[in-house]
Every structure is written in C-alpha cells, then in structure tokens.
C-alpha positions as CSV (number, residue, x, y, z in Angstrom):
1,X,-25.9,5.4,1.1
2,X,-25.2,2.6,3.0
3,X,-22.6,3.5,5.4
4,X,-20.3,0.1,6.8
5,X,-18.0,0.3,9.7
6,X,-15.6,-2.5,11.1
7,X,-12.3,-2.3,12.9
8,X,-9.4,-4.9,13.7
9,X,-7.5,-5.0,16.5
10,X,-3.7,-4.3,16.8
11,X,-3.5,-7.4,19.3
12,X,-0.8,-9.7,17.5
13,X,0.1,-9.7,13.5
14,X,-2.9,-9.8,11.2
15,X,-3.3,-13.0,9.4
16,X,-4.4,-14.9,6.2
17,X,-7.8,-14.9,8.2
18,X,-8.3,-11.8,8.6
19,X,-7.5,-11.2,4.9
20,X,-10.1,-14.1,3.8
21,X,-12.6,-12.8,6.3
22,X,-12.5,-9.5,6.4
23,X,-10.5,-7.0,4.8
24,X,-10.6,-8.2,1.2
25,X,-13.7,-7.5,1.2
26,X,-13.6,-4.1,2.4
27,X,-10.8,-3.2,-0.7
28,X,-12.8,-5.1,-2.8
29,X,-16.4,-4.0,-2.2
30,X,-17.5,-2.1,0.5
31,X,-15.7,0.9,0.4
32,X,-17.1,1.3,-2.6
33,X,-20.6,-0.1,-2.6
34,X,-20.9,2.4,0.6
35,X,-20.3,5.5,2.7
36,X,-17.3,3.0,4.4
37,X,-15.2,3.4,7.6
38,X,-12.6,1.6,8.6
39,X,-11.0,1.6,12.6
40,X,-7.7,-0.2,14.1
41,X,-9.9,-0.5,17.3
42,X,-6.6,0.3,19.6
43,X,-8.0,1.1,22.7
44,X,-9.8,-3.0,23.0
45,X,-5.9,-3.8,22.6
46,X,-5.7,-3.2,26.6
47,X,-8.0,-5.0,27.9
48,X,-5.4,-7.8,28.7
49,X,-2.0,-7.5,29.5
50,X,0.0,-5.8,26.8
51,X,3.3,-4.0,26.0
52,X,2.2,-0.7,25.4
53,X,5.6,-0.4,23.1
54,X,4.5,-3.8,21.1
55,X,0.4,-2.3,20.9
56,X,2.1,1.1,19.0
57,X,3.9,-1.1,17.0
58,X,1.4,-2.9,15.7
59,X,-1.6,0.0,15.4
60,X,1.1,0.9,12.8
61,X,1.5,-2.2,11.4
62,X,-2.2,-2.6,10.8
63,X,-2.8,0.3,9.5
64,X,-0.4,0.0,6.7
65,X,-1.4,-3.3,5.6
66,X,-5.0,-2.3,5.5
67,X,-4.0,0.3,3.3
68,X,-1.1,-2.2,1.2
69,X,-4.7,-4.6,1.0
70,X,-6.5,-2.2,-1.1
71,X,-8.1,0.4,1.7
72,X,-8.3,3.9,-0.4
73,X,-8.5,6.7,1.7
74,X,-9.7,8.8,-1.2
75,X,-13.0,6.9,-1.1
76,X,-13.4,5.5,2.5
77,X,-12.3,6.8,5.9
78,X,-10.0,4.3,8.0
79,X,-8.1,5.8,11.2
80,X,-7.6,5.0,14.6
81,X,-9.8,4.9,17.2
82,X,-8.5,6.4,20.1
83,X,-7.9,9.6,18.1
84,X,-11.6,9.9,17.9
85,X,-13.2,10.9,21.4
86,X,-16.3,10.2,20.3
87,X,-15.8,6.5,20.8
88,X,-15.1,6.8,24.8
89,X,-17.9,9.3,25.2
90,X,-20.6,7.1,24.2
91,X,-19.0,3.8,25.6
92,X,-20.1,5.7,28.4
93,X,-23.6,6.5,27.7
94,X,-24.2,3.1,26.4
95,X,-22.7,1.6,29.7
96,X,-25.8,3.2,31.1
97,X,-28.0,1.1,29.3
98,X,-26.3,-2.2,29.0
99,X,-26.6,-4.7,31.8
100,X,-24.2,-6.8,34.1
101,X,-25.7,-9.7,33.0
102,X,-25.5,-9.3,29.2
103,X,-21.6,-8.5,29.4
104,X,-20.8,-11.6,31.2
105,X,-23.2,-13.5,28.7
106,X,-20.8,-12.7,26.0
107,X,-18.8,-15.8,24.4
108,X,-15.6,-14.2,24.0
109,X,-15.7,-12.8,27.6
110,X,-15.8,-15.9,29.0
111,X,-13.2,-17.5,26.5
112,X,-10.9,-14.5,27.3
113,X,-11.6,-14.1,31.1
114,X,-11.0,-18.4,31.5
115,X,-7.1,-17.8,30.0
116,X,-6.4,-15.2,31.6
117,X,-7.2,-16.5,34.9
118,X,-5.7,-19.9,34.0
119,X,-2.3,-18.4,33.7
120,X,-2.7,-16.9,37.0
121,X,-3.8,-13.2,36.2
122,X,-6.6,-11.0,37.2
123,X,-9.5,-10.1,34.6
124,X,-9.7,-6.3,33.9
125,X,-12.9,-4.4,34.0
126,X,-12.5,-2.9,30.3
127,X,-12.9,-7.1,29.1
128,X,-16.3,-7.3,30.5
129,X,-17.4,-3.7,28.9
130,X,-15.3,-3.7,26.0
131,X,-18.2,-4.8,24.0
132,X,-20.1,-1.7,24.9
133,X,-17.1,0.3,23.8
134,X,-17.7,-1.8,20.6
135,X,-21.2,-1.1,20.3
136,X,-20.3,3.0,20.6
137,X,-17.6,2.5,17.5
138,X,-20.6,1.4,15.1
139,X,-23.2,3.2,16.8
140,X,-21.3,6.5,16.6
141,X,-21.5,6.5,12.9
142,X,-25.1,5.4,12.6
143,X,-23.8,2.6,10.4
144,X,-26.2,0.2,8.6
145,X,-24.0,-2.8,8.0
146,X,-21.2,-4.3,9.8
147,X,-18.8,-7.0,8.2
148,X,-17.8,-9.2,10.6
149,X,-16.5,-13.2,11.0
150,X,-19.4,-15.4,12.5
151,X,-17.4,-15.4,15.5
152,X,-18.3,-11.4,15.9
153,X,-22.0,-11.6,15.0
154,X,-23.3,-12.0,19.0
155,X,-21.2,-8.2,19.7
156,X,-23.4,-7.0,16.5
157,X,-26.4,-8.6,18.0
158,X,-25.7,-6.5,21.5
159,X,-25.1,-3.5,19.6
160,X,-28.5,-3.9,18.2
161,X,-30.3,-4.6,21.7
162,X,-28.5,-1.6,22.9
163,X,-29.4,0.5,20.3
164,X,-33.4,-0.3,20.3
165,X,-33.1,0.1,24.0
166,X,-31.6,3.4,24.3
167,X,-34.3,4.4,21.2
168,X,-37.2,3.2,23.2
169,X,-36.0,5.0,26.6
170,X,-34.8,8.5,25.1
171,X,-35.9,8.6,22.1
172,X,-34.7,7.6,18.4
173,X,-30.9,8.6,18.2
174,X,-29.4,5.5,16.8
175,X,-29.4,3.4,13.2
176,X,-29.7,-0.3,14.6
177,X,-26.9,-2.1,12.4
178,X,-27.1,-5.7,10.6
179,X,-24.0,-8.0,10.4
180,X,-23.0,-9.3,6.7
181,X,-20.9,-12.2,6.7
182,X,-19.1,-13.6,3.6
183,X,-20.2,-16.6,2.8
184,X,-16.4,-18.2,1.9
185,X,-13.7,-17.5,3.7
186,X,-15.4,-15.7,6.9
187,X,-13.7,-18.5,9.3
188,X,-10.3,-19.4,8.2
189,X,-9.4,-22.2,10.8
190,X,-5.9,-22.6,12.3
191,X,-4.3,-25.3,10.4
192,X,-2.8,-27.3,12.9
193,X,-5.6,-27.3,14.8
194,X,-8.7,-26.9,12.8
195,X,-10.8,-26.8,15.5
196,X,-10.2,-23.6,16.0
197,X,-10.3,-20.1,13.7
198,X,-7.0,-18.5,12.7
199,X,-6.2,-16.1,15.0
200,X,-3.9,-13.2,16.4
201,X,-3.1,-14.6,20.0
202,X,-1.5,-18.3,18.2
203,X,1.2,-18.6,20.6
204,X,3.8,-21.0,18.4
205,X,2.3,-19.8,15.1
206,X,2.8,-22.9,13.5
207,X,-0.7,-23.5,12.3
208,X,-1.2,-19.9,11.3
209,X,-0.2,-17.7,8.1
210,X,0.6,-14.5,8.6
211,X,0.2,-11.4,6.0
212,X,4.0,-10.7,6.0
213,X,4.9,-14.6,6.3
214,X,7.8,-15.4,3.4
215,X,6.4,-17.0,0.4
216,X,8.5,-20.4,1.9
217,X,7.4,-19.9,5.5
218,X,4.1,-20.3,3.9
219,X,4.2,-22.8,1.6
220,X,6.1,-24.9,4.8
221,X,2.6,-23.9,6.9
222,X,0.3,-25.0,4.2
223,X,1.9,-28.3,3.6
224,X,2.5,-29.1,7.3
225,X,-1.5,-28.8,7.9
226,X,-3.1,-31.5,9.9
227,X,-5.4,-33.3,7.7
228,X,-8.2,-36.1,8.1
229,X,-8.2,-39.9,8.4
230,X,-8.5,-41.6,5.1
231,X,-7.1,-40.3,1.7
232,X,-9.7,-39.1,-0.5
233,X,-10.5,-35.7,-0.1
234,X,-13.7,-34.8,0.8
235,X,-15.4,-31.6,1.6
236,X,-17.2,-32.5,4.7
237,X,-17.2,-30.0,7.6
238,X,-17.9,-32.4,10.6
239,X,-16.5,-35.3,9.2
240,X,-13.4,-33.6,7.7
241,X,-12.4,-30.5,9.5
242,X,-9.0,-30.3,8.2
243,X,-9.2,-31.1,4.9
244,X,-12.4,-28.9,4.4
245,X,-10.2,-25.7,6.1
246,X,-7.9,-26.6,2.9
247,X,-10.6,-26.4,0.6
248,X,-12.2,-23.1,2.0
249,X,-9.1,-21.3,1.7
250,X,-8.3,-22.5,-1.9
251,X,-11.6,-21.5,-2.6
252,X,-11.0,-18.1,-0.8
253,X,-8.1,-17.5,-2.8
254,X,-9.0,-18.4,-6.1
255,X,-12.7,-17.5,-6.5
256,X,-13.8,-21.6,-6.9
257,X,-16.3,-23.4,-4.9
258,X,-15.0,-25.7,-2.3
259,X,-16.7,-28.7,-3.4
260,X,-16.0,-28.4,-6.8
261,X,-12.6,-28.4,-6.0
262,X,-12.9,-31.3,-4.1
263,X,-13.5,-33.2,-7.0
264,X,-10.4,-31.9,-8.6
265,X,-7.6,-33.0,-5.9
266,X,-7.1,-36.3,-6.5
267,X,-4.5,-36.3,-3.0
268,X,-3.9,-34.6,0.2
269,X,-0.7,-33.6,-1.0
270,X,-2.4,-32.3,-4.1
271,X,-4.8,-30.1,-2.6
272,X,-2.2,-28.6,0.2
273,X,0.5,-28.0,-3.2
274,X,-2.2,-26.1,-4.9
275,X,-4.0,-24.1,-1.5
276,X,0.2,-22.9,-1.0
277,X,0.7,-21.7,-4.2
278,X,-3.0,-20.4,-4.1
279,X,-2.2,-18.4,-0.9
280,X,1.5,-17.1,-1.6
281,X,0.0,-15.9,-5.0
282,X,-2.9,-13.8,-3.0
283,X,-0.6,-12.5,-0.5
284,X,2.1,-11.1,-2.9
285,X,1.0,-7.6,-4.0
286,X,-0.3,-7.2,-0.7
287,X,3.5,-7.8,0.7
288,X,5.3,-5.9,-2.3
289,X,3.2,-2.7,-1.5
290,X,3.5,-3.1,2.3
291,X,7.3,-2.8,1.6
292,X,6.5,0.3,-0.4
293,X,4.4,2.0,2.4
294,X,7.5,1.0,5.1
295,X,9.4,3.6,3.0
296,X,7.1,6.4,3.3
297,X,5.7,6.3,6.7
298,X,4.8,10.0,6.6
299,X,2.3,8.9,4.2
300,X,0.8,6.6,6.5
301,X,0.5,9.1,9.6
302,X,-1.1,11.9,6.8
303,X,-4.0,9.3,6.1
304,X,-4.6,9.0,10.1
305,X,-4.6,12.0,10.7
306,X,-6.9,12.9,7.8
307,X,-8.8,9.8,8.5
308,X,-9.8,10.7,12.3
309,X,-10.9,14.4,11.2
310,X,-13.4,13.1,8.9
311,X,-14.3,10.2,11.7
312,X,-14.7,13.1,14.2
313,X,-16.7,14.9,12.0
314,X,-19.4,11.9,11.2
315,X,-19.6,10.9,15.1
316,X,-19.4,13.9,17.0
317,X,-23.4,14.8,15.8
318,X,-24.8,11.7,17.1
319,X,-22.7,11.6,20.4
320,X,-23.7,14.9,21.0
321,X,-27.4,13.7,20.3
322,X,-27.7,11.2,22.3
323,X,-25.7,12.8,25.5
324,X,-28.9,15.3,25.1
325,X,-31.2,12.5,25.1
326,X,-30.4,10.7,27.5
327,X,-30.3,14.1,29.8
328,X,-26.9,15.8,30.0
329,X,-26.2,19.5,29.2
330,X,-24.5,20.4,26.3
331,X,-21.2,22.3,27.0
332,X,-21.4,26.1,27.0
333,X,-19.5,27.7,24.3
334,X,-17.4,31.0,25.1
335,X,-18.4,33.8,23.7
336,X,-15.4,34.7,21.0
337,X,-13.6,37.9,22.0
338,X,-13.5,40.4,19.3
339,X,-9.6,42.5,20.5
340,X,-7.9,45.2,18.4
341,X,-4.3,45.8,18.3
342,X,-5.6,48.8,20.0
343,X,-6.6,47.3,22.7
344,X,-3.7,44.8,23.1
345,X,-1.2,47.5,23.0
346,X,-3.1,49.4,25.5
347,X,-2.8,46.4,28.0
348,X,0.4,46.0,27.6
349,X,0.9,49.7,28.3
350,X,-1.5,49.1,31.6
351,X,1.0,46.5,32.8
352,X,4.1,48.4,32.4
353,X,3.0,51.3,34.6
354,X,1.7,49.3,37.2
355,X,5.2,47.3,37.3
356,X,7.1,50.4,37.6
357,X,4.7,51.4,40.5
C-alpha cells in the first residue's frame, strides 16, 4: 500500500492557503487511499526566534484544526514531531551525507535568513540544517509520496537526493519519495499582495484568511482584496494576478474551473462576493468542529499520544537499519533479571542485618 507523509509547522495561525493547498486533500483523499501519517512539525518552529508558550499553544491548535478539517485518527496517524525521537536520530545521520553547498542553495533558507539579518538578528544553525530534518521526517517512514505546495518541492527533491546518496554509499535503506502537488489551490496567494503566497507569518494579516477568522472578517478581507487594472474578469496568471488569485480560490472552494468561472462574473465586485461566500461556507464545518474539540482537550491529547506510539513503531526499524548501515553498533540489550519474592525478602533481611552491625 502506498504510504504518504506530510507535515505542517506551528509557526502561526493556519490559513486558507494551508487548508486548500494541503489539509483538505489530506482529509478527503490521502488518508483513505494510502497509509498516511500527518505530523505537526514543532521542531521546525524552533529554527527562528520564538516564544516557547506560543509554539506550545500553536502546536495544540494546529493538531486540533487538522482533526477539525477531517483528519481521522482511526484511519491515519496524527502526531507531534517532537514526540518521536527517531526524527532527530535520523536527521544527524543525514547531515553526515548532506553538503554545506546543498543547504545554502535552499530557497527558503536564503529568504528566511535574509529577513532575520534585515531585522538585525543572528541566523541560527538550525535554519540552515532544517531541510535535513525535513528529509528525516519523510525517510523515517519510508514514505512513497509527500503532498506539498509548490514552494516545498525543492525540499522533497533534497530528500530524494539524500536518500539516493545514502542508499548508494551504505546499501539500500530508504524509499525514494516523490512530491505530489494538487492541481488547483496548491498556492493560494496573499489577497493584498498576490505576488506572495498566503502565509502564516504575514505581519499585518490583512491579506490572509485565517481558518478561525469570523465570517464577517473573512468577507471583509476578500472584498478588500487587491485586483488589477481594467474591468474585465480574466484568468491570466501573469497579467492579472489579483483576479486570478480570486478565481483560483473560488474554484478550489467550489470545485469549479478558474477559467470557466471567469466567464460567469462580469465585474470584480461580483467575483469578490462569490469568493467571499464560498470561503465562508467551506470553512463553516471546520470552525464548528474546532469548537467541539476545544471543549474536550483530553480527546486531542489522546489522539496525539496514540499517534506518537504508532509513528514510533513505524519509524524505529528504518532508523535502526540506517544506524547499522552507516556503521553504528546497536545498543546492547540488558538481560532480563528474574527475581522471586523470596530473593527480595532475603535481600531486605541482609540490609537490615548489615545496618544493625
């Protein structure tokens, strides 16, 4: 059976882009067609300056929203990355086959490092090496497919390169995965800046629809979306990025075709109204389920605990095999000690006698 792995970082509040680009497909398609593992990759949130309490809070919220989106722990595995030690064990092994040049060529490293330096901060080493940890996330589970947005395909290619290099040097150990990108809605753009994706780290939030935004807030953000010069509703990625973004969001929410939807609307106002209502409706059941789960936090904790146990059982054999392949000795197992009740009582008596002397 095909195995799927994907994860989401708790670095901010999840957005419409996260839902349309990944989460909905995980819930509606991937978890039923494959042996699927979905992970809140909380270790990745530590690569930049962060508030520990916020990371903890967002990790729980992210897991809760994944369940609210339809992730079913009865048919797939949902867990926190930090709860499974095999991720960090394998990450170091892969660092020993990765190169400095590969890390520094990663687009996201360049972009994030530049933002840190612009703010006068120091770039953490973990920001440079986190693509290797991402590769470990995938390879530990021998995943065949990794559903990602277009901006993450470079990381999957690095994972493929590291897996092939390790297999060639030390013997076949890893499955070489492939990236899968949904055809529509894979890259939802910022409503105020359609040249940038709708990301969790946006500072103002004006162009970002968050999954927990109230319906009136969603409508206001969509109605204020930046469009383009001209009046015709045309699907043109290069020439009309603002209108194209709205058409793609509407298509992703309704299951339509963005080019066909362009023929339905005569004005930007009509397109915005239709898009706003479509977004509100697609998020309504998710918000309702989120409220139910928040009323019973123990349910989420149980899911994460059980998920971590299942994930460890899958990952450990592969990581142990990688350790052996690269030349590490297996840890010695302590022999079980059989102790009878009589032995315990005799030992206690000896202690008492020695103390009396």
